[in-house]
C-alpha positions in Angstrom: -11.2 -12.8 36.6 -9.1 -13.3 39.8 -6.9 -15.9 38.1 -6.1 -13.5 35.3 -5.3 -10.7 37.7 -3.0 -12.9 39.8 -1.4 -14.2 36.6 -0.6 -10.6 35.5 0.9 -9.7 38.7 3.1 -12.7 38.6 4.3 -12.1 35.0 8.0 -11.1 34.5 7.0 -7.8 32.9 4.6 -6.6 35.4 7.0 -7.7 38.2 9.8 -5.8 36.5 7.9 -2.4 36.2 6.5 -2.6 39.7 10.2 -3.3 40.9 11.6 -0.5 38.8 8.9 2.0 40.1 9.5 0.9 43.7 13.3 1.2 43.5 12.9 4.6 41.8 10.8 5.7 44.7 13.5 4.7 47.1 16.0 6.8 45.0 13.8 9.9 45.3 13.4 9.5 49.0 17.2 9.3 49.3 17.6 12.4 47.6 15.1 14.2 49.6 12.4 14.3 46.8 8.8 13.4 47.2 8.1 10.2 45.1 4.4 10.8 44.9 4.8 14.3 43.8 7.5 13.1 41.2 5.5 10.2 39.6 2.4 12.5 39.5 4.4 15.0 37.6 5.5 12.3 35.1 1.8 11.1 34.7 0.3 14.6 34.3 3.3 15.9 32.2 2.9 13.0 29.6 -0.9 12.3 29.6 -2.4 15.5 30.6 -3.8 18.0 28.1 -0.5 19.7 27.6 1.6 16.6 27.2 -0.6 13.9 25.4 0.2 15.4 22.0 4.2 15.1 22.8 3.5 11.5 24.2 1.6 10.4 21.1 4.3 12.0 18.7 7.1 10.2 20.7 5.0 6.9 20.7 5.0 7.0 16.9 8.6 6.9 16.6 9.3 4.6 19.6 6.7 2.1 18.7 7.8 2.2 15.0 11.3 1.4 15.8 10.3 -1.2 18.4 8.3 -3.0 15.8 11.0 -2.7 13.3 13.6 -4.5 15.9 10.8 -6.8 17.4 9.9 -8.5 14.0 13.5 -10.3 13.5 13.8 -10.5 17.2 10.9 -12.8 17.4 12.9 -15.2 15.3 16.1 -14.7 17.4 17.7 -12.2 15.0 19.1 -8.9 16.3 18.9 -6.0 14.0 21.1 -3.1 15.5 21.1 -1.3 12.3 17.9 0.7 13.0 19.5 4.1 12.9 21.1 3.6 9.6 17.7 2.3 8.1 15.7 4.9 9.6 18.1 7.7 8.6 18.4 6.4 5.0 14.6 6.2 4.9 14.3 9.8 6.0 16.8 11.2 3.6 15.3 9.2 0.6 11.8 10.6 1.7 13.3 14.1 1.6 14.9 13.8 -1.7 11.7 12.3 -3.1 9.5 15.1 -1.6 11.9 17.8 -2.9 12.0 16.6 -6.4 8.9 14.7 -7.2 6.9 16.1 -10.2 3.8 14.5 -8.9 0.9 16.4 -7.0 1.5 16.7 -3.3 -0.8 14.1 -2.0 0.9 11.7 -4.4 4.2 12.7 -3.5 3.6 12.2 0.1 2.8 8.5 -0.6 5.6 8.1 -3.0 8.0 9.7 -0.3 6.8 7.0 2.2 7.1 4.1 -0.1 10.6 5.4 -1.1 11.6 5.7 2.6 10.4 2.1 3.2 12.2 0.8 0.1 15.5 2.4 1.0 15.3 1.1 4.6 14.5 -2.4 3.5 17.0 -2.5 0.8 19.7 -1.5 3.3 18.5 -4.0 5.9 18.7 -6.6 3.2 22.2 -5.8 2.7 23.0 -6.8 6.2 21.1 -10.0 5.8 22.9 -10.8 2.8 26.3 -10.3 4.6 25.4 -12.9 7.2 24.0 -15.4 4.7 26.8 -15.2 2.1 29.8 -13.7 3.9 29.4 -15.2 7.2 29.2 -11.9 9.1 26.9 -12.1 12.0 23.7 -10.2 11.6 24.3 -8.3 14.8 27.8 -7.0 13.6 26.7 -6.5 9.8 23.6 -4.3 10.8 25.3 -2.4 13.3 28.5 -1.4 11.2 26.3 -0.6 8.0 24.6 2.1 10.0 27.6 4.2 10.2 28.1 4.9 6.4 24.3 5.5 6.0 24.1 8.0 8.8 27.4 9.6 7.2 25.8 9.7 3.9 22.6 11.5 5.0 24.6 13.9 7.0 26.8 14.8 3.9 23.6 15.4 1.7 22.1 17.4 4.3 25.0 19.6 4.9 26.1 19.9 1.2 24.0 19.1 -1.8 20.5 19.5 -0.2 21.5 22.2 2.4 19.1 24.9 2.5 20.7 27.9 1.1 21.5 30.7 3.7 20.8 28.5 6.8 23.4 27.9 9.3 21.8 24.7 10.3 22.8 21.3 8.6 19.2 20.8 7.1 17.8 20.3 3.7 15.3 22.7 2.1 11.7 22.6 3.4 9.3 20.2 1.7 7.0 21.9 -0.9 3.6 23.3 0.2 1.2 20.2 0.8 4.1 17.7 1.0 3.4 16.8 4.6 1.5 14.2 6.7 -2.0 15.4 7.8 -2.0 16.4 11.5 -4.7 15.8 13.9 -6.1 19.4 14.8 -3.5 21.8 16.0 -1.3 19.0 17.5 2.1 17.8 16.1 0.4 14.4 16.1 0.3 13.2 12.4 -1.2 10.4 10.3 2.0 8.6 10.9 0.8 7.4 14.3 -2.0 5.8 12.3 0.4 4.0 10.0 2.6 2.6 12.8 -0.4 1.4 14.6 -1.6 -0.3 11.4 1.9 -1.9 11.3 1.5 -3.3 14.8 -2.0 -4.6 14.0 -0.5 -6.5 10.9 2.4 -7.7 13.0 0.0 -9.1 15.6 -2.1 -10.7 12.8 0.9 -12.4 11.3 2.2 -13.6 14.4 -1.0 -15.1 15.7 -3.0 -16.0 12.6 -0.7 -17.2 10.0 1.8 -20.0 9.1 4.9 -17.8 8.8 4.2 -16.1 12.2 4.3 -19.6 13.6 7.4 -20.5 11.9 9.0 -17.1 13.2 8.1 -17.9 16.8 9.3 -21.5 16.6 12.7 -20.3 14.9 12.9 -18.1 18.0 12.4 -20.7 20.5 14.5 -23.4 19.0 16.2 -22.6 15.5 17.6 -26.1 15.2 14.0 -27.6 15.7 12.5 -25.2 13.1 15.3 -26.1 10.5 14.7 -29.8 11.1 11.0 -29.2 10.4 11.7 -27.3 7.1 12.1 -23.6 7.9 14.6 -22.3 5.6 16.8 -19.9 7.8 18.5 -17.9 5.1 15.3 -17.2 3.4 13.5 -16.2 6.6 16.4 -13.9 7.6 16.0 -12.0 4.1 12.3 -11.6 4.7 12.4 -10.5 8.3 15.3 -8.1 7.7 13.5 -6.6 4.8 10.3 -6.0 6.6 12.4 -4.6 9.7 14.3 -2.2 7.5 11.0 -1.1 5.6 9.2 -0.2 9.0 12.4 1.6 10.1 12.6 3.5 6.8 8.8 4.3 7.3 9.7 6.0 10.8 12.4 8.0 9.1 10.0 9.2 6.4 7.3 10.0 8.9 9.8 12.3 10.8 10.6 14.1 7.5 7.1 14.5 6.5 6.2 16.0 9.9 7.2 19.1 11.6 9.8 20.7 10.6 9.0 19.0 7.2 12.7 18.7 6.2 15.5 16.4 7.0 17.7 17.7 9.8 20.9 16.2 10.4 20.9 14.3 13.8 17.3 14.8 14.4 16.2 11.3 14.0 19.1 9.7 16.0 19.7 12.1 18.7 16.5 11.3 20.6 17.6 7.5 20.8 14.3 6.0 19.2 16.3 2.9 18.1 17.7 2.0 21.4 14.5 2.9 23.3 12.5 0.7 20.8 15.0 -2.1 21.2 14.5 -1.9 25.1 10.8 -1.9 24.5 11.0 -5.2 22.3 13.3 -6.9 24.7 11.1 -6.1 27.7 8.0 -7.5 25.7 10.1 -10.6 24.6 9.0 -9.2 20.9 5.5 -10.0 21.5 3.1 -7.9 19.3 0.9 -6.5 22.1 3.7 -6.3 24.8 5.8 -4.2 22.4 2.9 -1.8 22.0 2.5 -1.5 25.7 6.3 -1.1 26.5 6.6 1.4 23.9 3.9 3.6 25.3 5.4 3.0 28.7 8.9 4.3 27.7 7.4 7.2 25.6 5.5 8.3 28.9 8.6 8.2 30.9 10.5 10.1 28.3 7.9 13.1 27.9 7.0 12.7 31.6 10.7 13.0 32.8 10.9 16.6 31.4 7.7 17.7 33.1 9.0 16.1 36.4 12.3 18.1 36.0 10.5 21.3 35.4 8.0 21.0 38.3 9.8 19.0 41.0 13.4 19.5 40.1 14.2 15.9 40.0 16.4 15.2 37.0 14.9 13.6 34.0 17.8 11.2 34.1 15.7 9.4 36.8 13.5 8.0 34.0 16.4 6.4 32.2 17.4 4.8 35.6 13.8 3.3 35.9 14.5 1.9 32.3 17.5 0.3 33.1 16.1 -1.1 36.6 13.1 -2.5 34.7 15.4 -4.4 32.2 17.7 -5.8 35.0 14.7 -7.1 37.0 13.3 -8.6 34.0 16.6 -10.3 33.1 16.9 -11.7 36.5 13.3 -12.6 36.7 13.6 -14.8 33.6 16.9 -16.2 34.6 16.5 -17.2 38.2 13.6 -19.6 37.6 15.6 -21.4 35.0 18.4 -21.7 37.3 16.1 -23.2 39.9 14.7 -25.7 37.6 18.1 -26.8 36.4 19.3 -27.4 39.9 16.0 -29.3 40.8 16.8 -31.5 37.8 20.6 -32.1 38.5 19.5 -33.0 42.1 16.8 -35.5 40.9 
């Protein structure tokens, strides 16, 4: 037990989080604020009775996008098109919900599947650009986001716009076309879907042959290719799954409050980049991605409570995120430099 605890404390992620918290406390002391009161406000505001619902709602989107980006990242593939795939999934789910002739429960299922299909197809397009046109995936996925976001914005502002509304939003979903909520909270069944996706990712990563291939490709792409892993096919598979999960997050957002597609509502909170940060912090490991996503959701929701109760600006939580990533990068880099110098000296 003691070995496990000491090993956890020596891990790069734990070290980075503790270092970020410590430096954040120094910032607070420098500005004349009480760090204990500020951190207490973050925890009570995000995990207390009044804030846990908002935290779980935020976790749904952050964890969903973290999983979407961690899956290809596990194989060394960087998908920066999360915004476009998520928004395209959201607007597709909205169109499906508005025009489906099926009963409400079946329409909800169809909208979720349609959103996933749209996200998967669009991510697949980025993979095809790399495989057949030589455009790096990082570039193709990022650039393809802009037309997807613009298309969704056009649809929400013109053909699908709610009549008489001054807001760029579609009409509300028909009665019953919504994800079930837990009690009176804003937490919906979408959280369960995202948790199931995380469980499937863990099982695939740890218990299947393709999971082993993905990990080996991420560690050494040349070795995995020599061992028979077909890089192009793996890229297509991983990007389609990644886009499907991003599209699912968009569909969940539309089928939850306010039960419509609102232009900018999916991209403004920065779920894609927070999810990418969580995936990077956990090195795309399944369990670590879940923990990191919850950590960043707590910071996001708790930062608002901290600002209200202690007058400390919530931007401090963004500073904490940046410090954690910087320390993680340094922690991973310095041991390699030390070993390299030792080898050269030998």
